[in-house]
N, C-alpha and C positions, 0 to 999 in steps of 0.2 A: 435439620435445616430444610426449609421448604423452598425449592427453586422451581419457578415456572420455566419450562423448557420448550423450545420449538426448534427442532432439528430440521433445517431446510436442506433437502437433498436435491432440489430442483436446479437445473442449469441456469434458470433466469436470474439467479443471484449475482452472476458475474457479467451479465449482458447489460450494456448501457441502455437505460430507458429512453424512450422517445421523448424529446423535449419540444418546447415551442420553437418556432422558426428563429434563426439568429436575429438578434436585435431586440426581441421582445423580452421583457422582464416581468417577474411576478411581483416586483416591488416598485411603486412609483418613486421617481427620483426625489431626493431631499430638496432639490431646487426646482423641481417641476420638469426638468428635462435632463436626460442622461448625457454625459459627456462622451463624445466620439472623436477619435483622432483619425488623421488621414491614413494611418496605417491599416485601417480596418479592411479596406477593400483591395488589399494587395493580391495580385494574381501571380501565381508561380508558373503559369503555363508557358511563358515566353522566355524561360531561362536558356542559357547556352546549351551546346551539345552535351551529350552524356559523357561523364568523366571516365577515365580509364578504369578498368576492372581489376588491375593488379594492386596489391598492397603488401608492403614488406612487413613481416611479422616481427615483433620484438623478441629477441632471443631469450629474454627473461621470462616470457610467457610459457605456460605449460602446454602440453600437447592438446589437452582438452580446449584450452582457450583458443589455440590456433585453429583447431577444427571448427570451433563455433564461429570464428571470423570467416572461415572458408564457406560455411553454410550460409552466413549472412550475405556474402558476395554472390553465392550461387542463386539464392532466392531473389535478391534484388535485381539480378540480371534476367530472370525468367518471368517475373510476374508483370512486367511492364514492357511495352515495345519501345524502341529507341526514339521514334518520333513523338511518342505521347508522354515520355518521361523526362522531366526536367532534371538538370544536374544541380548539385549543391552549389552554393555561392562560390565565386571565384577565389574567395579568401582561403578556401580549404585546399591545402596541397599536402602531398606525402613526401616527407623528407626524413632521413635517418631512420630511427626506430619508432616513430609515432607520427601523428598527424600534426603538422605545424599549422598554427592558426595565425593568420595575418590580420591586420586591422580591418575592421568592418564598420561601415557607417550605415545605420538603418535609415530607410526612406522616411522623410518627414518626421524625424525624431530629433532629440537633443544630441548631446555629445555621446559618442559610443563609449562602451566600457573600456577602461584602460587595460592594456595588455601587460604592463609591468608596474611595479610599485604597489603602494598601499591603496586600500579602498576606504575613502572617506564616507561619511554619512550622506553627503550630497550625491556622490557617485553611486552608492547603493540605492538611493531613492530614484536615481535616474534610470534604473533598470526597468521600472514600471513607467508607463507612458506619461500620465499626468494625474493630479489629485484634485479633488474638490476640497475647499477650505472648510472641512468638517472633521470632527473627532469621532471615535468609536462610541463614546457616550451619547453624542448627539444622534447617532444612528439608532441606538437602542431606544432613546426617547421618541424618536420619530416612529419606530415600529410599534411602540406601546401607546402613543397618544391617539385616542379615538377621534380627535378633531382633525389631525393630520392624516390619519389612516382612513377616515370617513366611515369607520365602524368601530364599535366598542369591542375590546378584547374579551375573550371568553373567561368565565370565572374558573378559578382553581387551576391545577390542584394546589391546595394549601399545605405547605410543608411545615412540619413542626420538628424542631431540633431539640433533642433531649439535653438537659443540663445536669442530669443526675450523676453523681459521683459514686463509683463502686470500687471497692478494694479488690484488685485482681492480683493474686499471688501466683508466682511461677512455681509449679510443682516439679519435682525431679523423681528419678527412679529410686525406689527404696534400696538402700545399700545392703540391707539384710536379705533382699530377695535373691534366691538361687535359681539359676536356669540350667536346663539340661545342656550337655555338650553340643548337641545338634543346634539348639537355639542360640547358644553363644557363637557358634560358627557362622550362622546366618547373620547375626548382628554384626560380626566383624566383616563379613563379605559386603554387607550393605553399607557399612561405614567406609570401606575402601572404595566402593563404586561411587558413593556420593562425593568423597574427597577428590577422586580422579575427575569426575564430571565438573566439579567446581574449578579445578586447575586447568584441565584440557577438555573443554566442552565437546569437541568433535570426536573424542575417542570412545565415549560411552553413550549407548542408546538409552533413552528414557524408559523404554519398555523393559530393559534389563533391570534398571533400578527398581521399577515398580513391581516386577515379578519377584525380586528378592524380598521386598517389603511384604508381599503377599504370603511368603513362606513363614512369616512369624505367626505364632499362635495368638488367638484373640484373648484379651484386647492387645492389639499389636503395639500401640503407642506406648504402653506401660513397660515395654521391654527395651526401649531405647532412651538414651539420655535427652535432656532438654536441648543440648547443643545439636545433637544429631537430628532431633525432631525438626528444629528450625532449618537446618541445612537441607533436610529432605524436602521440605516444602519449597525452599528456595530453588532446589534443583528441578522439581516438577514444574515450577513456574517458568523454566527456561525453554518451554516449547516454542519452536520457531514459528509454527502455524497454529493459531488457536482454532481448534475444531472440536467437534463433539467428543472425540476420543480423549484428547488432552484435558478437556474440561471435566469429564466424568472421572478421569484418573485423579485429578487434583482434588475434586470435591469428595472423592472416596476417602482420601487421607484426612481432609479437613473434618469430615464427619467423625472419623475415628478419634481425632484430637478432641472434638467437642464432647463426644460421648464419654470419653475418659476423664473429662473434667479439666482439661488443660486449656489455657487461654491462647488466643491468637494475637499476634502483634499487628500494629497498624499496617505494615507492609503486606502481611498475609491477608488481612481483610481486603486491602486494595486489589491484590491479585485475584481474590475470589470474585470481587465485583467486576474486574476486567474480564475474567473468563465467562461470567454469566452474561455479559453484554456483547462480547465480541467473538463468540465461537461460531457465528454464522456469517455468511458473506454479506448479508444485508440486514441491518438491525430494524426491528419492528417494535410495536407497543409491548409485545411479550418480553423482549429483552430489557426494555426500559423498566417495566414493572419488576422484573427479577432484580435488577440493579438497585432499585429503590427499596425493595424489601430487605436486601442485604445491608444497605446503608442504614436502614431503620434498626435492624438487629444489631449492627455494629455500635450504634450510639445509644439506643434505648436499653438493650439487654446486656451487651458486653461493657457498656460504659466507656467506650473508646471514641473520642471525638474524631471526626473525619479530618484528613489533612488536605493540603492543596492538591495532591495527587488524586485523592478521592473525588474531589469536586471536578477535576479535569476529566476523569473517566465518566462521571455522570453527565457533564456538559457535552462530551463527545457523543455518547450514545443517544442522548435526547436530540441532538442536532441531526444525527444520521437517521433517526427514526422519524424525523419531521415534526417532532414535538418542540416547536420553536418557542412557544410561551413558557414551557417548562425549562428550556435551556436558558432563557433570559432570567428566570427566577433563580436558577442555580448560579448564574453569573453574578447576580446581585448579592446572593448569599455569600459568595466568595469575597466580594468587596466588603460586605458587612463584617465578616470575620477577620478582615485585615490581611488576607493572604497576598503575598507579593507574586505578581505574575512572572512566570519564567518562560523558557522557550516553548514548552509544551502548550501552555495556555495561549500564547500568541498564535501559534500555528493552528490550534483548534479554532480560534476566533476567525482567522482567515478562512478556514474551511466552512465555518458556520455561515458566513456571509456568502460564500460560494454556493452553498446549498440553497440559500434564499435567492440566488441569482441577483444579488445586489453588488454589482462590481464597484460601485462607489464605496460601499462598506469594506470590500476587499482591499481597496487601495488605502483606506483609512487605517485598517488593522495592520497592514504591512508597514505603513508609515510609522505607526505607533511602535511597532516592534523595532524598527531601525532606530528611532529616537530614544527608545529605552535602553539602547546599548547592547541588544542581543546580536549574536553573530549570525550572518546570513550565509547559507550554503545551498546546495542543490535541493535539499529536502524542502526548504522554505519556498524557493522559487518554483519547484514542481507543484506545490500546493497553490501558489498564486496562478500559475499557468492553467492548472486544472480548473480552478474556479472561473477563470475567464472563458475557457472553452465550454463549461457547463452553462454559462449565461449567454453563449452565442457570440462572444467577442473574440473571434478567431484572430483578428488583426492585433489586438493587444497581447494575446497569448503568443503569437509568432514573434512579436517584438521582444518579449521576455526570453524566448528561445534563442533569438539572434544574439542577445546580450550574453546569454550563457555560453554560446559557441565562441564568441570573441573573448571570453574571460579565461581561456585556457592559457594562462600566463606561463612563460618559460618552458613551453613544450612538455609540461608535466603530463604523464600518462594517468588516465583515470584508474585508480586501483580497483581490484575485484573485491567488492565489499560483501562479506557474508553477514549473517544475522548477528553474530557475536561482535564482529568488528564494527558494524554500524552502531550497535548500542554503545560500544566503548567510545566511538567518535562523538556521539551525542553527549555523553557524560563529560568528555573533555571540552567540548564547545560550551557547555553550560558552566563548567568551572572557569574557562577563560572569560566568559561574559561576566561572572561575578567579580573576578579580579579586575577586569577592565572598568567596571563601574566604580570600584574603589580607587583605581589608578588609571584615569582616563588617557594618560599619555601612552599607555601600553595597548590600548584598544586597537589601533591601526595595525600594529604588528600581529595581534591575535587574528584579526580579520584576514590577513594574508594567508594564514594557515588553512582557512576554510575553502574547500573546493566548491565552485559554483558552475563547473562545466557540466554538460549533459551527461546523465548516467542512464542506467537501464530503466529506472522508473520514468525518466523523461520520455524516452521513446515508447514505453508502454502506454503512457497517457496519449501521446500523439497518434500512435498507430490505432489505438482503440477509437479515438475520436474521428480521425479522417478515414479509417478503414471501416470499422463496424458501424459507426453512426452515419457518416457522410458517403462512404463508398468511393472515395477519391483515390483511385489506384496510383496515379502519378505522384501524389503527395506521399503515399505509403512507400513507393519505390525510392523516393528521395530520402526519406528518413532511414530506410534500410542501408542506403549507400553511406549516409553520414554516421550511422552506427559503426560501420567498418572503419571510417576515417578517424573516429574517436576511440577506436579499440574497445568498444563496448561489445562484449561477447553475446551471442544469441542465447536467448533464454526461452523456457517453455511458455512463458506468458506471451511472448511475441508470436509464437506458433499458434497459440490459442486465439489470439486476436485475428490472425490471418484466416484461420479456418472459420471463425465466426463471420468474417467479412464475406467469404465465399458463400457461406450458408445464407446470408441475408441478401446479398446483391448479385449472386450468380444466376444468370438467366441467358436465354438466347439474345444475341446482340449486345450483351454486356461486356465490359472490359475484363470482368472476372470470369474468364473462360475455363472450360474443362482442362485444356492443356496446361494452363498456369496452375490450376489446382493439382494436377498430376506432378508438376515440377516441385511444388511445395511439399507434397506428400512424400516424394522421393528424398528430398532434403531432410525431412523430419525423421524418416526411417534411418537414414545414414547417421544423423546426429544421435539417435537412440543407440545404434550399434556401436558408435564411437564413444558412448558413455559421456556425452557432453554434460557439463555441470549445470544443475538446475533444470534438467529435462527428464521428465518421467511421464508415464501414462496414468491419468486419473479418470474417474468416471465422467467428469465434466469435459476433459480433453477428448475422450472417446466419443461422447455424445456430439460434440461440436464437429468432429471429423466426419462422423456418419451423417449428420445433417447437411454438411457441405456436399458430400458425395450424392446425397439424395436429390440434389438439384440436377444432376446430369446422368446418374447411373441407373442401371437395372437392379432388380432385387439380387440376382446372383453376384453382381459386381460389388454391391454393398456388403454382402456376406463375405466375399473374398477380402475386402478391406478389414472387416472385423476380425477375421482369422489371422491376418497379418499382425494386428495389434495384440490379439489374444496370445500369440506365440511369444510375445515380448513382455507380457503383463502377468504378474502373479496375482490373480484375482481370488479374493476370499468368497465364501459362499453367498454372503449377502449382496456384495457388489455384482457377482456373477448373475444372480437372479434379477437384480435391477437392470443390468445391461440386456439380458434376454427379453425382459418385458418391454424395454425401450426399443430394441431392435425389431421385435414383433409388431409393435405399434407403428414403427417407422416404415417397415416394408409392406405392411398391409393397409395402413390407413393414410399414407401420404399421397395426395393427388399429383405431386410433382414428379414422381418416378416415371421416367420415359420408357418406351417399349424396349424390350431386350433386343440386342443385336446392333445397337449404335455404339461404335467404338469411341472410347475417351481419348485415344491417341497418346497414351503414355505406357 
């Protein structure tokens, strides 16, 4: 199997790219002018005095969660001054064991989201400000029509889907084959680890499973049964973060399977395509080509037609790589094959229009999702909000956020969602949507089960936009305060966004001062020492921290910061060499390093 690979180790993969000024769009409006609402120019700088800093922790929370909330409170109180930092809306108050959310009415908007009861389609549509009287199909036609777009679309690529049928027989282990006692023991241990990983994902590390598989003599796949082979591939697909390590591990087993003459199932092909296209932080043409080559091999060589999941993966990677013409062709191929759109397709379509900075298309895609009977939760609204921010419509994004805050019905606490639980919830919501389409009278009750209150991803989007991109310290402080009120624990992604903000906006006379950076740095170290959940040191985190301190520190102080991280970080030789090269370049080539002897004050 030939896979084009591009392992992107640069830090730029996670930094938001500079966009055009707010209000500009790369796509002309379908009606000649983009709709703007009165909420666009909302200013938060005149909000009341800063709220109280104390917060009663839920006794059901673990120690790590309580520590994370304490770090959130500490950071939010140190990175902004009292007179420059607005407080959250007055509807947020702290009672009993959680944040009680009272009724909130957004400025110049329709009816606020209900706090109790069911969510009808009209109420879900009301979360987003307003809609043009257009459909998703009309937006695609507008993007393709050379007369409306004023230029002809580019030729190709021309995709050809094979219709060749091949008989694929599932082979099994030869019952007459005899293995050595050591080999039998390895197979039994591998089977036990795979079964335990499937039943209790958090108890077994994927490296342990793969190491056991590597102990088998070649050809390894011929020593395990068909059932164990498929279970092994399913387990290796459970990687929480798709990176180069997890991709190479999965493809090593896939190569053994193919070399041994065993077939892959549709789900296994889809997983391979997903790994090939999503193992980097930012997809490019190389990942698109890898995914298309695997799709071609899947249909032309293996004779397995692509499923709706296959096309959703292809559509997603083409959109993220900026290959919008290819994405439209894949979308049309899905419609030609008669696939029914589900939750994944609708969210990908919202994200697609967001990447094109077409907010009218975002609204049309969201409206279509609601009208098709799909359940709306925080994942969907986060995608809508992120799309608005990418297009420069901060007012529309803040309105979605306000509706998410007022939706915390019945004082329900936001659960701590890990990777496995989030996937399970997504499957349950898709099942509820299918049942609701068959029995419409049950849809409203199913919608009540979906949480649409702000979660970690919500604040990650907001802090990255207002902190890294805009450098608005007062807004960042507000969001950190509201994280505490909604019991959203602090995560490593929030620290990463804060350090990137200091790296980009820290300077003399800036609100992002050296004292505030020192406070965030202390909170980060305390969270590490307390083993807060979701917090660890990676190369990207370390680079962001060192770049932030290079704004204010001398060479010796930067080296001290690196040593503090190094003592808490188990570096492999490759990462160690990468960090030493980066540190050498930073301390010798950065013109921003100030003279030695100026104290940071922390």
